[in-house]
TORGU-393991 format. One record per residue (C-alpha): residue number from 1; x negated, y, z; residue in one letter. Coordinates in nm, 4 decimals, decimal comma, always signed. Each point is the difference from the previous one (the first is absolute). Layout:
BEGIN
resi;x;y;z;resn
NUM;X;Y;Z;a .
...
end
This chain:
BEGIN
resi;x;y;z;resn
1;-2,6406;-1,9869;-5,0200;x .
2;+0,3720;-0,0124;+0,0818;x .
3;-0,0821;-0,1679;+0,3254;x .
4;-0,2160;+0,2930;+0,1088;x .
5;+0,2613;+0,2521;-0,1105;x .
6;+0,2654;-0,1864;+0,1959;x .
7;-0,2007;-0,0051;+0,3208;x .
8;-0,1037;+0,3617;-0,0450;x .
9;+0,3658;+0,1033;-0,0370;x .
10;+0,1079;-0,2156;+0,2948;x .
11;-0,2748;+0,1542;+0,2156;x .
12;+0,0926;+0,3527;-0,1031;x .
13;+0,3676;-0,0677;+0,0752;x .
14;-0,0882;-0,1447;+0,3395;x .
15;-0,2170;+0,3035;+0,0754;x .
16;+0,2802;+0,2413;-0,0915;x .
17;+0,2495;-0,1968;+0,2081;x .
18;-0,2335;-0,0144;+0,3049;x .
19;-0,0848;+0,3720;-0,0332;x .
20;+0,3702;+0,0867;-0,0143;x .
21;+0,0726;-0,2093;+0,3115;x .
22;-0,2875;+0,1545;+0,1941;x .
23;+0,1062;+0,3547;-0,0951;x .
24;+0,3557;-0,0696;+0,1136;x .
25;-0,1227;-0,1261;+0,3360;x .
26;-0,2286;+0,3007;+0,0408;x .
27;+0,2896;+0,2347;-0,0692;x .
28;+0,2025;-0,1767;+0,2694;x .
29;-0,2791;+0,0677;+0,2500;x .
30;-0,0259;+0,3766;-0,0554;x .
31;+0,1031;+0,2142;+0,2980;x .
32;+0,2968;+0,1441;-0,1893;x .
33;+0,1290;-0,3445;-0,0902;x .
34;-0,0492;-0,1289;+0,3559;x .
35;+0,1842;+0,3011;+0,1378;x .
36;+0,2864;-0,0589;-0,2413;x .
37;+0,0193;-0,3660;+0,0941;x .
38;+0,0007;+0,0865;+0,3716;x .
39;+0,2732;+0,2585;-0,0549;x .
40;+0,2113;-0,2535;-0,1910;x .
41;-0,0416;-0,2559;+0,2776;x .
42;+0,0928;+0,2617;+0,2632;x .
43;+0,3141;+0,0985;-0,1908;x .
44;+0,0919;-0,3662;-0,0372;x .
45;-0,0534;-0,0600;+0,3717;x .
46;+0,2121;+0,3066;+0,0779;x .
47;+0,2842;-0,1336;-0,2098;x .
48;-0,0199;-0,3380;+0,1726;x .
49;-0,0007;+0,1700;+0,3410;x .
50;+0,3023;+0,2107;-0,0949;x .
51;+0,1873;-0,3099;-0,1191;x .
52;-0,0872;-0,1787;+0,3253;x .
53;+0,1223;+0,2970;+0,2061;x .
54;+0,3277;+0,0130;-0,1933;x .
55;+0,0487;-0,3759;+0,0535;x .
56;-0,0660;+0,0377;+0,3721;x .
57;+0,2435;+0,2919;+0,0251;x .
58;+0,2686;-0,1970;-0,1860;x .
59;-0,0531;-0,2966;+0,2327;x .
60;+0,0172;+0,2254;+0,3053;x .
61;+0,3246;+0,1539;-0,1204;x .
62;+0,1495;-0,3409;-0,0671;x .
63;-0,1082;-0,1352;+0,3397;x .
64;+0,1259;+0,3127;+0,1768;x .
65;+0,3381;-0,0506;-0,1614;x .
66;+0,0076;-0,3638;+0,1123;x .
67;-0,0918;+0,0998;+0,3547;x .
68;+0,2599;+0,2768;+0,0057;x .
69;+0,2645;-0,2476;-0,1124;x .
70;-0,1002;-0,2525;+0,2663;x .
71;-0,0183;+0,2607;+0,2800;x .
72;+0,3199;+0,1734;-0,1041;x .
73;-0,1638;+0,3328;-0,0686;x .
74;+0,1838;+0,2327;-0,2328;x .
75;-0,1086;+0,2779;-0,2309;x .
76;+0,0908;+0,3421;+0,1399;x .
77;+0,1031;+0,2373;-0,2825;x .
78;-0,1264;+0,3032;+0,1940;x .
79;-0,3555;-0,1341;+0,0144;x .
80;-0,2606;+0,0069;-0,2754;x .
81;-0,0516;-0,3001;-0,2275;x .
82;-0,0948;-0,3349;+0,1559;x .
83;+0,0508;+0,1196;+0,3583;x .
84;+0,2390;-0,2179;+0,1948;x .
85;+0,1813;+0,0535;+0,3294;x .
86;+0,1569;-0,2272;+0,2553;x .
87;+0,3765;-0,0315;-0,0119;x .
88;+0,1842;+0,2398;+0,2331;x .
89;+0,1243;-0,2244;+0,2840;x .
90;-0,3161;-0,2084;+0,0132;x .
91;-0,2136;+0,3136;+0,0113;x .
92;+0,2019;+0,1480;+0,2842;x .
93;-0,0262;-0,3232;+0,1960;x .
94;-0,3787;-0,0010;-0,0384;x .
95;-0,0352;+0,3628;+0,1123;x .
96;+0,2687;+0,0345;+0,2686;x .
97;-0,0789;-0,1076;+0,3572;x .
98;+0,2546;-0,1629;+0,2251;x .
99;+0,0500;+0,2264;+0,3052;x .
100;+0,0729;-0,3063;+0,2187;x .
101;-0,3201;-0,1779;-0,1017;x .
102;-0,2439;+0,0232;+0,2970;x .
103;-0,2886;-0,1830;-0,1747;x .
104;-0,1016;+0,3018;-0,2024;x .
105;+0,0336;+0,2477;+0,2863;x .
106;-0,3325;+0,1025;+0,1423;x .
107;-0,0533;+0,2152;+0,3055;x .
108;-0,1656;+0,3386;-0,0322;x .
109;-0,3714;-0,0417;+0,0841;x .
110;-0,0952;+0,3569;-0,0741;x .
111;-0,0074;+0,0847;+0,3736;x .
112;-0,2659;-0,2679;+0,0648;x .
113;-0,3485;+0,1213;-0,0776;x .
114;-0,2766;-0,2340;-0,0984;x .
115;-0,3651;+0,0865;+0,0382;x .
116;-0,1912;-0,1846;-0,2644;x .
117;-0,3243;+0,0431;+0,1884;x .
118;+0,1147;-0,2111;+0,2954;x .
119;-0,0752;-0,3217;-0,1856;x .
120;-0,3704;+0,0780;-0,0463;x .
end
């Protein structure tokens, strides 16, 4: 008699446990639950993407500083943040042309006309 009662109780407990597990899984598969899970995953992915972008920006800023130091670029106080300019003398040398330099002098070709249809 006790043997039957034991197995009856064990079967009932197993049935309750299995029913509870199945109901939990069914609740996870409802449209509302799936939407909530998808929204949570999207928010998590957004946070990861934001962290990645911040890391990239920090690395870019660090590398830009290293390059500015190597190239001798200085921070101009009149410019907005993170905008650098060439030093004065170097910048003038790069822009100014030597009037005695004949390699950059080109004759005026505006008087010569060219008919593009002659080649065809």
